[in-house]
Each structure stands twice: as C-alpha cells, then as structure tokens.
N, C-alpha and C positions, 0 to 999 in steps of 0.2 A: 504493500500500500504506500509506503513511504517513497519507494522508487517511482511509482506512478505519480504521486504528488509532485515530486521533484521534476518529472518530465513535463507535466502540465505547466508548472511554474516556469520552467525554462522556456517552454514554447511561447508562453505569454510574453515573457521578457524579450524573446527574439522578435516576436511580432510587433511589440511596442517599439523596439529599436528600429526595425525596418520601416514602420509607419512614420516615425519621427524623421528618419533620414530621407525617405521619399518625399515627405511634406516639405522639408527644407530645400531639396533640389527643385521640386515643382515651383516653390515660391521664387527661387532664383531664376528659373526659366521664364516665369511670368513677368518678373521684374525686367528681365532682359528685353522681352517683347515690348513691354511698356516704354522702357527707356529708348529703344530703337525708333519708336514712333512718337516720342513725346512732343516733337514739334511738327508732326505730320498732321495735315488736315484729314480727319477721318470721315467727314460728311461728304457726300457726293457733290461734284461740281459739274455744271452743264454748260455746253457752248450755247450761243444764242440760237443756233439752229435747232438743237435738241430741246432747249427751253421752249421755243415757239411751238414745237411739235407736242410737247407735254402739256402746255398751257392751252393750246387750241387757238392760237393767233399766229400771225406772220411775224418774222423778224422785223419787218418795217413797222408793224403796229407797236411792237415793244419799243423800238427806237423813238417813235413818235410820242409814246407815253412818257418816256424818259425826258424828251425835250420839253414837253409842256408841263412837267412837274408831277404828273399823276404817279409816276414811279421814280424812286430814288435812283440817282446815277450809279452805275456799276463801278466796282473797283477796277483800276487800270494799272498796267505795268508802267515802268519808266518810259517805254516807247509808245504809251497811250493805247495799248491794246487791252481789250477786256480780258480780265483774268477768269471769267466765267461766272455763272450764277449759282448760288447756293439753293438748297431746297426751300429754305425760308423765303428767299427772294421769288422763287417760282410761286409759292403760295400767296405772296403779296400780289403778284401779277394776276393770279386766278381771282383774287378778291376784287381787284380793280376791273378786270374784264368780265367778271361774273361767270367764270367757267369752272368753279369748284364742282366736283362730281358727287358731293355729299348726298346722303339720304335726306329726305324731308321728314318733318316731325311725325307724320303718320306712317312712315315706313318703319318696319321692325329693325332693330339692331341685328346685324348678322354676327352670330357667334360660331366660328369655324374651329372645330377641334381636329388637329392632325393626329389621328389615332391609329395605333396598331399595338397589340399587346406584346409583340416581339421587339426586342431591341436590335439596333444595328440596321434598321431599314431606311434611315435618313430622315427620321421624324423631325428632329430639331433643325436640320439643314433646311427642310421644306418650310417649317414654321417661320424661321427667321427671314428667309428670303421672300416668302409670301408677304409677311408683315412689312418689310422694307419696300417691296414692289408697290404695295398699296399706298404706302406713305408717299412714295415718289409720284404716284398718279394723283395725289392730292386728297386722299381719304384720311379721315381722323381714325387712328388705329391704336389699339392697346393690345400688347402681347402679354399673356399671362403664362409664366413658367410654372407649371405644376409638378415638375420632375425634380426630385431631390438631387439628381446628378447635376442639374443646373447648367446643362450645355448651352441652352439659349441665352441664359444670363451671362455666361462667360463670353459669348460672342459679342456682347455689348460692352465689354471692357472691364467687367467686374471679376474679382477673385472672390467667389461666393462666400466662402467661410472665413475670409479675412476682411473683406470690405463690407459685408452685410451681416447683421444680426438676424435672429429669427423673427424679431419684432418688425422687420422691414419686408417680410415675405407674406405669403398667403396664410401661413400657419396660425397666427393669432385669430384671424377671422373665422377659420374653420374650428378653432378651439373654443372660442368664447361666443356664446349665443347672444350676448348683450351688445355686441358690436354691430352698428347699423350701416356703416359705409366702408368700402374697400379703399377709399381715397388715400388713406394713410400710407399705403404700400406702393402707390403709383409714382414712378420715377420718370423724369424726362430723359430722352436719349439724344444722341447726336444727330438723329434724323428728325427734322421738324415735322410735327404732327404724329409722331410715333412715341408712345409711352410704353413703359415696361413695369410689370409686377414681377419682381425677381424671385429667385428660389435659392436655397442653399441646403446643405445636408440635413439640417434640423427638420426640414419638411418631411423627412422620412418618418419622424416620430408621429406625425399626424395619422399615418396609415394605421398604426396600432391603436392609437387613442380613439380614432373615429370608429374603427371596427369594434372595439370593446364597448363603446357607448351605443353603437347601433344594435349590438347583441342584447342590450338591456331594453330595447324598444324605442330608442331615440331616432326614429326614422326620419325626422325632420332635418337631421344633419345632412342627408342627401341633397337637400335644397340649398345649403349654405352658399355654395359657389354661385348658383343662379341668383341668389339674393344679393351677393356681392357685386356681380356684374350689373344687375338692375340698378344698384346704388350709384354707379358711375356711367350708366348707359347714355345719358344726355350729352356726354362729352365726346362720344365716338360714333363712327359709322360701322366699324368692324372690330370685333374682338377675336384675336387668334389665340388658341389655347394649345400649349405644348404639354400633353399629359405624360405621366410615367408609363414605361413600357410593360405594364402588368395590370391584371384585373384586381383592383383593390378598392378601398373606400374612396380614394381621391378620383380614380378612374370612373367610379359610379357617379360621383359628383359632377365630373366633366360631362359625362353622357347626359345627365339630367340638364345641365346648363346649356349644352350646345343645341343649335338648330341646324347644323350642317356638319358633315364629316368628310374629311379627305383621308384616304387610307393608302399610305405609301406601301408599295409591294415590289421588292426586287424580283426579277424573273428567274428564280431558282426553284427547284423542287421543294427544298426545305422551307423556303419562305412562303411558297404557295400552300404547303401543308399547314404551316403556322397560321396563315391568314384564313384558311378554311376553318381551322379551330376557332380563330378569332370571331368569325361570322356566327358560328354556332353559339359561342359564349355571348356574343352581342345580342342575339335573339333572346337568349335566356335572361340576360341582364335587363333588356328592355321590358320583358314580362315582369321581372322582379320590381323594377321601378314603377311599372303600372300598378302593381298590387299595393304599393305604398302611396299611390295617387300622384306619382311624379313621372308619368309616361313621357319620354322624349317625343318631340314633334319636329322631325327632320325635314327641312325644305329640300335638301339634296344630300346624296352620298356619292362620292366619286372615288374610284380607284386610280392610283397614280403609279405607273411603272417607274421605279426609282433604281438608281445605281445600275443602269442598263449598259451592257458592254456588247456591242454588235459583233465583235470579233469572236464571240463564243457561240458556237452553233446551238448548244442547248438553250442559251438565252433567247436566241432567235425563235426557236421552237416554242418556248414558253410565252414569248410575246404573241405569237399566233394564237396560242391557246387563250391568253387573256382577252384578245380582241374577239374571239369567238364566244367566250364564256360571258364576258361582262358587257360587250356591245357598247351602247351609248353611255354606260356608267363608267367606262374607262376613259380617262383624260387622253385626248388624241395624241398630245405631244409627250413622249417619254422623257424623263429626266435622266439623261445619260451620265455615266460615270465620267468625271472630268478632273484632270489634274489641277485645273484652275480652282475648283472648289476645295480640293484637298490642301493645296498650298495656301489658300486664303485662310482656311480653318486653322492651319498650323500657326498662322500669325494672329490668331484670335480675331479674325476679321471675316467679312463676307465678300462675295464677288462684287456686290453693288457698292462697296466702299473703296475698291481699288481704283486708283487713278490711271492705271495702265496694266497691261498683262504681266503676270508673273512668269508664265510659261512662254507663250508666243501669241501674237495677235490673232492668228487663226484659231488656236485653241480657245482663247478668251471669247472671240466672236461666236464660236459654236456654242460655248457654254451659255453665253447670254441669250442666244437664240432659244436654247432649251428652256431656260428659266422664264424668259418672256412668254414663250408658248404655253407653258404650264400655268403660270400665274395669270395670264390674260383669260384663259378658260375658266379658272376659278373666279376671277373678277366678274366675268359675264354671268356665272351662276349666282353670285351674290346679288348682282344688279337685278336679276330676274325675280328676286324676292321682294323688290321694292316697287310698289305700284307707280310711284312717281317717275320711274325710269322706263316704264313699259313702252311709251310712245317712241322715245329715243332708240330703244332697242329694236323696235319694229322698223324704224326708218333706216337703221344700219344693217338690217337683215339678220340680227342676232336673236330675235324673239322666237 
C-alpha cells in the first residue's frame, strides 16, 4: 500500500511539474507573438475601391462626401496617398449613405451556433471568421465563446487564464439566477461592430455545476443563455455562438438559445460517423428540451464541409456523398484546408486580419474565396429570417 501511495504521489508531482513548465513556455510563446505585433495594426484596412464595394457606393461618391465634409478626410502618407480605410470608417460611410444592412426592430435577432459534438472539425475557425465577415459587411455582431478551451477568445488576442477572470466570462450568468443582463461580460474587439463574450478554463466548472443542479429539477437553467442573449439583443443583429465540442449542460443551453445551426463536417469516414451520432443525439436533445418547455425553433440548419483536401481521393468521394445525402442543406462552397488559415492561427490571428499573404498571394486569394463563399451563404440564410430584407433578397435573386 505504501508503495502505491508513493507512486501516486510521485505521479502527481510529475504532472504538476510538467503542467507548470508547459504553462511557463506557453506564456513565453504568447508573449513573443504579442511583442512581435505590438505595433502592428490588427484591424483590417481597405482600399477605396474595396471600401466602395462594401459600403455600396462608388469611389467618386466617397471622395465627394469627403470634400463636402459629410465624411472625415482619410489619413494620408507623406506622399499624400490614402493609407486606406478602417472598418470604423466604413461604418461611418454606411451611416452617412444609409447603407447599413442591419435588421429592423421587428426582425428577430439571429443566433447562429456553430455546433458539432466532435472536436477538431474547425468549429472555432468557422465561428470567428463568420463573426468577422459579418462585422466587415456592417452587421452588429456578438461572438459568445462557450468553450472552456477558449480558442475563439485566444484568436482575439487574449490569454484566457491570464488576462481574464471567471467573472468576465459567461460563467457567473449561468451560475447565478439573480443576474439579469449579460452586458457585464461583453468586450469590444479590434473589429468595429464586433463584440466578444470571452471564455476561459473556469467555464468548464459550469458543466458540472449546471448538471448537478439540473438533476435536482432546476430545468430553468437550460434557458439561462437564451435569457442572457435576450438581455443584450437590442445591440446586435447577429449572435454567433462557439459551443464546447461535447453534449453537456452548456451545449443544451446553446441549443435552446440558438435559432440557427451551422455544422462543420470534415469529409472523412470518422467525422461522418461522428456527425451521424451527433444528429441522433441532436434529435434526442431537442425532444428533451421540448419536454422541459424549451423546444428549439431553428430557422435553418446547414452542413459545412470543412478542412477539405481535394488531393485525397477518399475526401472527394465523401464530398459526393455529402452532396447526395444533404442536398440543399449542404453549404455549396466547401471550406478547404489552407495553409493561410493554419499560419494565421499560429500567430493568434485570422485571415481577415492579415494585411498580406503569409504563404503566397495565390494561396491567400483561394483561401479568401472559400471563406467569402461560405460566409456569404450563411449571411443570405440569416437575411432570409428577416422580413425587412425579403424584398431586397427577391430583387437580387436570393429569395
């Protein structure tokens, strides 16, 4: 017995030592990334041509508005060239020209959960790039990180368990029934119009606490996230949720709060098998929620082929299967595996933040084409849920 006790004690000491060493090295790596870009502008910058395209006016109209004082003059270089426009300046243009794409007061807020109970499918990558794309298009967006691994939070420049306390995450709102607003946890990001409710490792505790309380009959806890979103809904057009990759109390809360699902699915047999199990569990989960009076009401659910590699014959076969099986429920544009995404993530950034290619212009352009294709389809699905956008969608042939 004594020998066993010593073995356990020694193992714990070894794990503790390795955890401390790993944490120290990770902090050093993160600090290196921070220092290397301390003076680097992380918000996207747009040429006047791209700004005009996004705002919905011509470059000439923008220049005229600058000349007559409706728009502030842009920053210029020493040679009097425009340095480009920030997203904040684009949104000022939209306000001046009346081209904001926002939902109207009678339109429901869109709450999109990027959900799959399997990890490694690209869930956080899709969530963050979708949120940033929508912000670039002029929507008011809030990204809620519900995953204790906090990948989405990290991509916004936070070191979750060093920069954030549990009081700054979703955790207190899920834990305390007397809290009426989620606004305490909302943080501005470097993307104008995009806010973040961050996460850190302490959010993992909520899984056990909520499950234990639900077991005693506190079914109303399933509705807490929905209540929190409702408390800040007037400030946003779209809420994007990045849930944990597992079926637990928080995932149940996410499914209750969401009115749309995007399901990332890499084209491999194992991921397909996992997603099939996810759909079975999803059906059972929705029945469970309905029994508690919290049945989800999904405006749409779309499957997204993620991490696609056309060079692998098996993946090409799986893509054919997806198209046959899911039909119109499959987003037409696949999100292909890209070194540009991998390299941006390694720098704790996203492709939309990069001022130029990390790999090559061709690789970056292809990556942006995939991202724009995926996100524009989701944007259209969101707009279809807003009655005020129906006529514009019909005119553009998207209805």
